N, C-alpha and C positions, 0 to 999 in steps of 0.2 A: 206576668210577662215571662218569668222563669219556667212556669208550668207549660206555657205555650211553646217554649224552646224545647222542653223535654218531649212534647208530643211530636214536634217536628223531627227530633233526633231519631225516633223510633219509626222504622218502616214495617209495612205489613207485607206479607208474601203468602199467596195462596198456593199450597202444595197439590199438584195434580197426582194424587196417590198418597201412600203412606209416608209418614215421617219417621225415620229410624234415628234413635238417639244412641250413639256409640259406634265407633268404627273399629271395635276389636273383632275377635273371630266371630262372635255371635252376630254383630251388626253386618259384617262382610258376608257371612253365610246367608242371611236373610236377603241381602241385596242380590246376591247371585241367584237365588231361587226366584225372586220376583223378576229379575231380568229374563230368565228363561221362560217365564210365563207371560212376558210382555207387559207387565205392570210397571209404570213409572214410579219413581220414589226419590226421596232426598235423604241423605245421610249427614247427620251433624256429629262432630267430633270436637271435644274441648282442647285437645292437644294439637300439635302441629304435624302429626303422622298417624298412620294406622297402627293398631296394636301397641299403644304407648305403654301399657303395663309390661308387656313382654320386652319392649325395647329399652325402657327406662328404669323398671323396678325389679329386675331380675339379676341374679348373680351370674357371673361368667361361666361357671362350670355346670349350669343347669341343663338338664336333659328332660325330655318328656318322660313322665313316670310310667306311662302306658305304651304298649306297642303302637306303631304309627297307624295301623289299620283302624284303631279305636279313636284316633285323634284327627283324622282327616276331615275336611268340611265337604258338604254336598257338591256333587257334580264335578269334582276335580280331585283325584287321589294325589298322594305324595309321589314324587319321582321314584322310579324303581331303584335308583342307585343310593337312595337315603337309607341309613342304618335303621335297625328296628326301633331304636330309641333316638329320634333326631335331637340334635343339640339346639340350644337356645337360638343360635344364629341361623341354623338350617330352618327352624320353624319360622322365624321372621322372614326369611327369604321366601318360604312357601307362601306366607300370607301376602307378601308384596306381589308375587306372581299370580296369586289368586285374584287379587284386586285388578291387576293389569289384564288378566285373561277375560274377566267379566266386565271390564271397563267401568270399575266403581270409582267414583270421584267424589269423596266425602267433602264437606265444607269444613275445613279445619279451623282451629282456634275460635270456635263458637261454643260457649258454655250455656247450657239451659239453666235459666234461673227459676222458672216456674212453668208448670203445664197444668191446664185446667180445662175440663170439658164445659162448654157453653151450651146449656139447655136451650137457650133462645134461638140460636142458629144451628144447633145440632152438630157442632164442630169442636175440634180441640184447638185451644189457643195456647201456643208455646212461645214463651218469652226468652230470647238469648241475648247475651252480650258477647261481643267480638273483641279479640285482643290480637296483639301482633303488629308488626310494621305495616302490613298490608291494609290495616283498618284506617290509616291516617286520612284517606280520601273517601270514606264511605261511613255510613251510619254505624255507630257503635252498638245500637240496639235494633233488634229485629223481632217481630212477632209473626210467627208462622201460624197459618190457619189450615187445618187438615182434617180430613175425615177419619183417618186412621193413625194411631200413635204406637210405635213399637219400641218398648224399653229394652235396650240391648247394652246397658252400662255395666252389667256383669255383677258377679257376687263379690269381686274383690276390688271395688272401685276406690276404696280409701283404707289406708293402713289403720289398724286399731292400736292405739297407744294408752294402756291402762294408767290409772292413777296409782302411783307407787310412793310409799312414804319415804321422804328424805332424798328422793331422786335429785332434786335441785343441788343439794349440798354434796353430792358424790364427787364432783370435780373432775372426773375422767370424761372421755368421750362416751356419749350415749347416742345410738342410731337405731332406727327401726330396720329390720331385715330388708325391706324395700329399697333401702339406701346402700346395702352391702354389695359389693362387686366381687372382691377377692380378699383372701386373707394375707395377701402380700405385705399390706401396711401393718399387720398385726404380728409380724414375726417376733418371736421371743416374749410376747406379752401374755399376761393372764387375762382371758376374755370370758366374761359371764354371758352365756346365751340363755335368754328367758323364753322358755318354750320348747316343746318336744315333739312338734308335728314334723312333717316332711321338711319344711324350711329350716327348722331348728336343727334337725339331724344333719342336713346337708351342710349347713353353715359350720357346724362343729367339724365335720369330716374335712371341709376345705381348709379350715383353720389348722387342722392336724398336718395337712399336706404342706402348709406353709411354716411349719415348725412353731406354731403358737400352742398355747396351753388353755384349751377350752374347758369351761365348766358349765354344764347344762342344768338349769333349774327346772325341775319337773314338778309341777303343782298338781296336775291332773293325771288320771290313769290314761293309758294309751295302748292301742293294738300296734304291735310291730309284726309285719309279715315279710317273708323273703319276697323279693321282686319276681323271682321265678321259682317254680317247683317242678323239678325233673325236666329242666331246660324249657319249660312252658311258662308263659306269663301267668302269674297268679290271678290277675284279672280275667285273662282269657279262660282259665280254669274254672273260675267262679261263675263266669257267664255260661259255660257249658253245664256245670252242675245245676244251676238254677233252672234249666229246662226239665230237669227230672226230679228235683227234691225241693222241699220248702226252705225258706231262708234259714231257719234255725238248724236244720240238718246240714246245710252247706257250711254254715259257721263252724259247726263242730268238726267237720272234715278239714276245713282250712286251719283251724286251731291245732288240731292233731298233727297235721303235716308241718305246720309251723314250729311246733315244739320239737319235732323230730330233727328239723333242719337247723333251728336257731338255739334250741335249748329253752330253758326256763328263763324268760326275760326278767321275771320279778326278782331273781337273785341279784340283779344289777340295778335295782331301783326303778324298774319300768313296770308298774303294777297294770295288770290288764282290767278293762272295765267289766262290769257284770254282764252287759249285753255283748253279743258277738259282733264282730267287725261289720258285716253287712247289714245287720239289724240296726246297729248303732248309726250307720251311715244313712240308712233309709229314714230313721226316726228323728235323728238330730242333726244330720248333715256333717257329722264328725269323720273325716277321712282317716282310714288306718295309714300308718307309715309303711312304705314299701322300701325296705332296707337295701341300700347299695353299698354298704361298707362300714357305716357308722357303728353298728353293733359290735363289730369286731374291734373297733377302736375302744369302745366302751368296756369290753371284756379285758382288754390288755391294759386298761387304765389310762390310755392317752386322752380319752374323753372322760372326765369325772362327772358323775351324776349326783346331784345334791337335791334335797327337797325344795319346796317353794320359798320365795323371798318374803321375809317379813318387812324389811325396810333397808335403806341405804344410809351408810355413814360416809365420812370423807375417805375416799379411796378403798372402801371396803363395803361388804354387804352382810346383813345379818339374815340368817335363814330361819324358817319357822321352828326348827329344832334347837334354836339358841345358839348355833355356832356362828362365828363371824370369820369371814375369809377375805383376804386382800384380792382385789382385782383392779386391772388397769382400764379396762374398757367394758362396755355393756352393749350387747345387741339384742333388741327386743324382737324375737320371732313370735310375736303375739297375734298374728293373723290380719285379716282384712275384713271389711264389711261392705254392704251395699250402701249406695248414697241416694237411693230412690226417694226415701222420706223427706229429704232436704228440698226437693224440688216438685214432686209430683203430688197434686193436691186432690183431696176428696175422691179417693178411689177405693173400691171393695176388693180389687185384685191383689193388692199387696198388703202385707201385715206391717206392724210398726218397725220391724227389723228390716223392711225392704226386701221381702221374699214373698213369692206368691202363697196365698192362704191355702190353696188346693195342692196337694202333693203330686209329684210326677205320676203319670204323665198328663195330669189334667190342669196344671197350673199355667198354661201358655195363653189362655184367653179370658179376657174380662168382658165388661159391658161397654157399650158405646164405642166400639172400635178400638179398645185398648188391648195390647198384647205385651207378652213378656217373652223374651228370648235369651236363653242362657242362665236361667236361675233354677236349674233342676238339681243342683249339687251332684251332678253326674258328669262333670267335666265337658270336654269338647264334643263327646257323643250326645250328650243331653242338649247341648246347644244346637247341634245339627238337627236333632229330632224336632226341637222347637221351630227352628227356621223353616223346615219343610212343611210343618203343620200350618204355621202362621201364613206363609206365602200362598198355600193352596186355599186357605179360608179367605184371604183377601182377594185373591184372583177370581174366585166364584162370584163375589159380590161385584167386583170391578167389571167383569165381562157381562154380567147380567145388566148392570147400569149402562154400559157402552152400548149394548145392543138396543136398549130402550131409547137411548138418546138418538142413535142413528135412525130408529124407526120413526120417532117424533119428527126429526129433521126431513126424512123422506116424505112423510105424510104432509108436511107443511110445504114442500116443494111441489107436490101433486096438486095441492089446493091452489097454490099460486098459479101453476101452468093452466088451470082450468078456468081462471078468471078472465 
């Protein structure tokens, strides 16, 4: 009897067009491109708003790391009065305007539990559960049936919290950088920031501005580049140079210019990787740090750089070099990961880490109508590239099938009229 009730609780919905999972920038970009091509679609979003990561998991002082022309989504540029590096709130406002402009209406509070291709019917079966007060009077479980499935949940769907010895007995506050908003509550405190990527650097800088005492634990090597070189975006310069030179040559140019502007970062505990910044990004997806002021604080001693963490003690941390330092709080700037492996079943498009097996620009299309949008490790410009490609690919099939359907209906009507 209970099994019968479970079946009744779950409703089936046939999607007339692709099903898009995720209403972040990637999902919105794909929706806009499909809208322009006249293809219907459904967008599912597990949170209660668009761009939930930007809205709920970013710190107050965040700005886009790249100039706005490299971050705008297809079909609608940023407003002319936006600065070159829009703020967090400006970018959220842009995404809201983008969704309104293209009349995108995601189905919020629907979390995908599983998605699997059904060979018998040649369709995708996507099971979701709904949450929130609006679900009180409707089914809590839905199974969507669709011909095309677009995965747009992004590279940063879940925070990575590594296993660290003794962390439970530390006693002080421990949060992931995704829960950090401002250094205001850390004033006067000694704060250990674990991680030296863009988030770790900027959290340390923000802590300095709020009169905290940040200590940054650097386990791995890292490339630190100036955000601008000769008043031009470093990223823009790299894109220009890539048109003329191979990656390794461009890396050498960027590193020479960076050393001239920033000095030798290894003197301050920031060892550079053996691979150049662009080659490392392309091969491993590791993004270089674009410095906006943290390095100056490191040079002055306001941000202390220490080697990796060996383990935690009560109120202190033991470093890999044997030193023990007292700290009040810990912020884990340890990155994010894809959540695709937790719900997408039996697919050859994604690897075990939830990223396309094929490198950019070939990782957007799989078999049986499966697509990936925004997993290029190239930021918003990569997501826009994927969105355009996926929309055009689906549109070709959609329009052909629509023409065939109209032809069959027309022939059927002619036959009836002749009877």
